N, C-alpha and C positions, 0 to 999 in steps of 0.2 A: 504494500500500500504506500502510495506517495504521500509525502508530508502535506502537499497541497490538498489531499483528500481528507486530512485530519484537521488542519487549521483553517479557520475562517479567513477571508481576505484581510481583515484588519489584524488578525493574529499573526498572519504571515508577515505583514509590514512591521509589526511590533518585534517579531523574532529577528528580522533582518536588522532593525535599528539596534537591538540588543547587542549584536555582534560588534558594533562600532561605537556605542555610547556607554560611558561608565556609569552615569547617574540618570535614572529614568523615573518619571512620575506620571501616573495615568489616572484619569477620571473616567470611569467606565460604568455604563448601566448594569443593573442586575441582569442575570440570565444571559450574559453575552460571553461568558467564558474567560473572564480576566484572570482569575486565580489559576485556571488551567494553563494558559499561555505563559504566565509568570513561572509556574512550576516547570513547564517544559524548558524554559530558558535556564533554570537552575540545573536541571539534569544534564542538559546539553553542555553547560560550562564545566560540570564535574567530569564528564566523559572526555571532552576534547582538551581541557586545560588543567585537569586535576584540581579544580577550584573547590573551596570550602564555603558553604552557604549556611546561614542561619535563618530560620523562618519564625516570624513574629506575627501574631494576629490578635483578635479581640479577647482571646482566652486560650487556655491550653488545648481545649477540645478543637477549636477552630484551627489552631496551629497543627494539631495532629491530623486533621482532615487534609490540610495542605500536604503534609508528609505522605499521606496515603495516595494523593494524586501523583506526587513525585515517584512513589514506588511503582504505580501502574505505568507511568511513562518510562521509568527505567527498564521495566520488563519489556516494553515495546521496543526500545532501542537495543536491548540485549539480543532480542530475537532478530531484529533487522540487520544488526552488524555481525551476527554470528558467522564465522567462516571468512571474515574480512580482516585486514590488518588492524582495524579499529575495534576488534572484538574485546569485550571487557566482561568482568564478573562483578557481582556486588553481594553484600550481606546487609541485613537490616534487623533492627529491634524496634521497640515501641517508640523510641524517640529519635532514631537516626538511621541513615543509610550510608554505608561505606562502599566506595568503588575501588576496584583494583587499580585504577589510574591514579589513586591518591586523593580523589575527590571525596567530599563528605557533605551530607545535608543533615542538619539538626533542627528539631522544633523546640521552641522555648515559650514559656508563658510571657505575658506582657507585664512582667514584674521588674521594675527598674533594678532592684538589687540582684535579681537572678540574671539580668542581662550583662551586668558588669563583669569584666575579666575576659570576655570573648574578643577574638579578632578574626573577622571573616567578611565575606560579602554578605549582604543583608537583603532579605525580602520582607517588607512590612505590608501585611494584607489588611484591608479595610481600616486604614489609619484614621479616617474621620470618625470612627466609632470605637476607638480605643479610649477608654475613660481617662487614663493618665498619660495621654500621648506626649505631652510636653516633657514629663519626667522620663518616659521611655526614650524619647528622642535624645535627651541629654546623655542617657546611659549608652545609647547606640553610637554616638559620634566617634568614640575610640575604635569601633568596629572598622570604620572607613578610613581612619587617619593613621593607624598603626603602620610603622615602616617595615614591619616584619612580613616576609612572604610576598606572594604575588599581589598585584594591584587589586584593591577591593572594589567591588561593584555594588550598586544600590538599585533596587526596584521598589517603588512605592505604588501600590494600587488600591483604589477605593472608589466607592460611590460617594457623592458629596454629602456633607452634613450641613451644619449651620455656617453662617458667614463669620466664623471665628474658629479658633483651634489651630493646631499645628498643620494639619493637612491643608486647610484653607490658606494658611500663611505660605507654605511651601509651594502650593499650586500657583499662587499669585506672585510670589516674590523670588523664587529660585530660578536659576538658569538651567535647570535640569531639562533633559529631553522630554517633551510633553506629548501625551496621547489622550485624546478625548473621543469617546465612542458612545453615542446615545443608542437606545434600542432601535430607533428609526434608522439610524445609520447601518446597524447590523442587519436589520430586516431588508433594507434596500440592497444589501450585498448578498442576500440569500438565506439569512437565518430564518428557519421555519417556525416563527412564533406569531400568534394572532394578537396584534396590538390592541384591537377593540376588546378582546376577551380580557386582557390584563386590565384595561381601564375599568371594565365592569367589576372586576374583582377588587381592585384597589379602592375605587369610589372617590377618595379624596384627591382633588386635582393637584394640591400642593405636594402630596406624597408622590404622585405619579411624576410630577415635574422633577422632583428631587431624585427619586430612585431610578427613573428610566430615561429622563431627558437631561440628566447631569447638571441640574441647576442648584446652586447653593441657596438655601433659604435664609431669610432674615430670622434672627434668633427670637424676635418678638413681633408678631403680626396679629392684626385683628382677624379672628376666625370668620366673623361675619362683616365684611366691608359694607359701607353704606350703600354702594351701588347694588350689591346683591340683595340687601334688605329692602331697598325701595322697589326693586323689580319683583319682589315676592310678596306684595301686599294684595289682599282681595278687596274689592269694592262693594260686592253684593254679599249680604249675609248668607253663609252656606246653610243648607237645610238637608236633613236626612243623612243617610250614610251610617256606617258603623262607628260607634263611639269608643274612644280610648282616652284615658286620663293619666296625666303625670303629676306627681305631688312632691314638692321639695319642702321638707319640714323645717320650721323655725319656731322660735319662742319669744325671746326678748331682743337679742341683737339683730336677728333676721326674721323677716315675716315668713309665714307659710304661703307658698304660691301653688295654685292649682290651675293646670292647663287642660282644657278640654279640646280634643282633636276629633274631627270628623273625617273618616275615610270614605270618599265618594268615588267609587269606581277606580280606585288606585291612586287618586290624587288626594293629598292630605291638606286639610284646612284647620288652622287653629281657630276654633269657634270663639273662644274667649279665654282670658286669663283672669282669675280672681285671687284675692289675697285675704289672709287672716292675720291681722297684726296684733301682737301682744295678747294673744288669746290663750287661756289655759288649755292643757292637753285634753281635759275632759270635754270641753266645749268643741275643740277641733275634731275629736273623735266622733262626737254626735253629728256635727255639721257635715263632715265628709261622708259618714254613713248614710245620712239622708240624701246627699248628692248622688251617691252610688245607687241607692234605691230608686231615685227619680229618673236617672239617666240610663240605667241598665247598661253600663259599658261592657265591651267585650273583654277588656283587660285594664287593670289599673297598676301602674308602676309607681311605687312609693319609696322615697328615701328612707332607708333603714340604718343609716349611719349615725352614730353618736346619740344625740338627744331624740332622734326620730325612731330609734329601735323599738321602744315599748309601744308607741302609737302604731307603728307599722305592724307589729306582731298582733296587737289587739284587732286591727282591721282585717288582717289575713285570716284570723280565726273566725270572723263573722262572715266574710265574703270570699268565695272560692276564686273570684276573678282578681283579687289583690295579690300582687307579687312584690316581694321585698327586694330592693336593690341596694347592696352595699357599695358605696363609692370607693373605687380604687383607681389608680392611674389607667388600668386596663379598661374598666367599665366606663369611665368618663371619656376615654379616648374613643371607644366604640359609639357611645351615645352622641357625642358632639360631632364626630366625623360623619355618622349616619345622617344627622340633622343638616349639617352643612352640605352634604352631597345631594340630598333631596331638594334643598332650597336652591342649590345651584343648577340642578337639571330640570327645574320647573314642576316638581311634583309636591312641593310644600309651600303653602301660603299662610301669611299671618295677617292679623288686623292692621290697618293703617293707623297705628298709634305711636306717636313720637316717643313716649316714655318706654314703650315696649321695644321699639327699635334701638333706643339708647342702651337698654338693658342687655340686649343681644350683642350689641357692639362692644360691650365691656369685655367679652370673652376673648382672652388672648391665647394664641397658639404659640407655645414656647418650645424652642428646639435647643437642647443642651449642646455644648461643644462636642459631645460624643454621639449626637444625633438622636437622642431620646426625646419623644414628644410628651408634653404635658399641657394642661390647660389651667389658666388662672383668670381671676377677675378682681378689679379694684372694688373697694368698699366705700360707699358714700352714704349720704343721708337717705337715699332712695333704696338702699339695699346692697346686696352682694351678688348681683346677677341671678337672683332667685327665680325671676320669671323665665329667664333663659334656660335655667336648669330644669324647671318644670316642663317647659316645651320640649327639651331634649328627652326627658323621661317619657313624655307622651308619644314621641316618635319611636323611642326604644320599645314601647309597649306594642307597637304594630309589627315588630319583627316576627316573621313567620316561623323561623327555626327556633329550636329550643334555646332559651337563654340560661345562663348560669347564675343562679341566685344562691345566696348564702343562707341556709336554713338555720332556724333558731335551735340551739342544742336542746335535746330532750323532748322536742315536740313531734 
């Protein structure tokens, strides 16, 4: 099998550039084979030049997966070169591969202390998502500058994260040989992937732009920009449809917010949002219970975090349609991402209410330097994005597949 039959066109260009460039940094979409071609280059260098390489990734498991790729590639080269003057052998264990040419590949965790003391060429995988990338980079500099042995090479590969961090800095400010490959670039050159299907799966436009179009995201952006909100308001009061309710519980510092959603033939309308301010929980329980009886919703998603836990438990015992939701980064990510996606694709509409629009606009989408997503909102005299949260809970309630709720122990 020819190499051209294994490597994609962009991978072949990368491989050729590797032969002549000492330092390389690449910003490449997911699912395009960036770690494969970087591993290919490591193995080639070990065979042809007796090079020594160290692999660093987001964690030990990820580094070990890189090593597994190197092992499979080494087996391919060993079979291809058998019976030729370039024939070689190799041995391996759980953390390294040794070649008869003198070459070696070792996987290491992204621990700055564990990285110190090594001198070799270096492959850093998914650098934008290494939590302590700055410290690791400082520990890795001696890898490349040690005067001992052959000239050291560097490969940095990653999808982009936030507009901050060591990968962002090196991508914009280093003079390393740069490669940028979006999913569209790879598909245009023959990669057999359905872009539309990926968009449907990802849902969030910002995530798609980051993960597949290689765009660095601002670390702090409004999840619901004003233009999106203004284009998602209804003017005629919705009637009919299936009812869903989202409830964000508050007591003194924050109000309790109740959002009523109507699903009319697959298009969602927030019928109204109402508040209970500084009301005792006994009153809230009775009020919400009467609302559920009168509106007969298909499902109610209620905040069961912190002070809302007991109220949520009581309502769940009374009404089979009530589902408790514990707020975690994962659940909030899914709730707000789902809400943003439906608003953006024209299947979720809200009342044309300035206070409600401002409340939704408070939600900030935060991207850490390591690329992790979270959501936050400022607190003012009007609340802490309580209405936005109840709307997100009502949208979450419409989810057709099973949701993961945290049951109350012993019930």
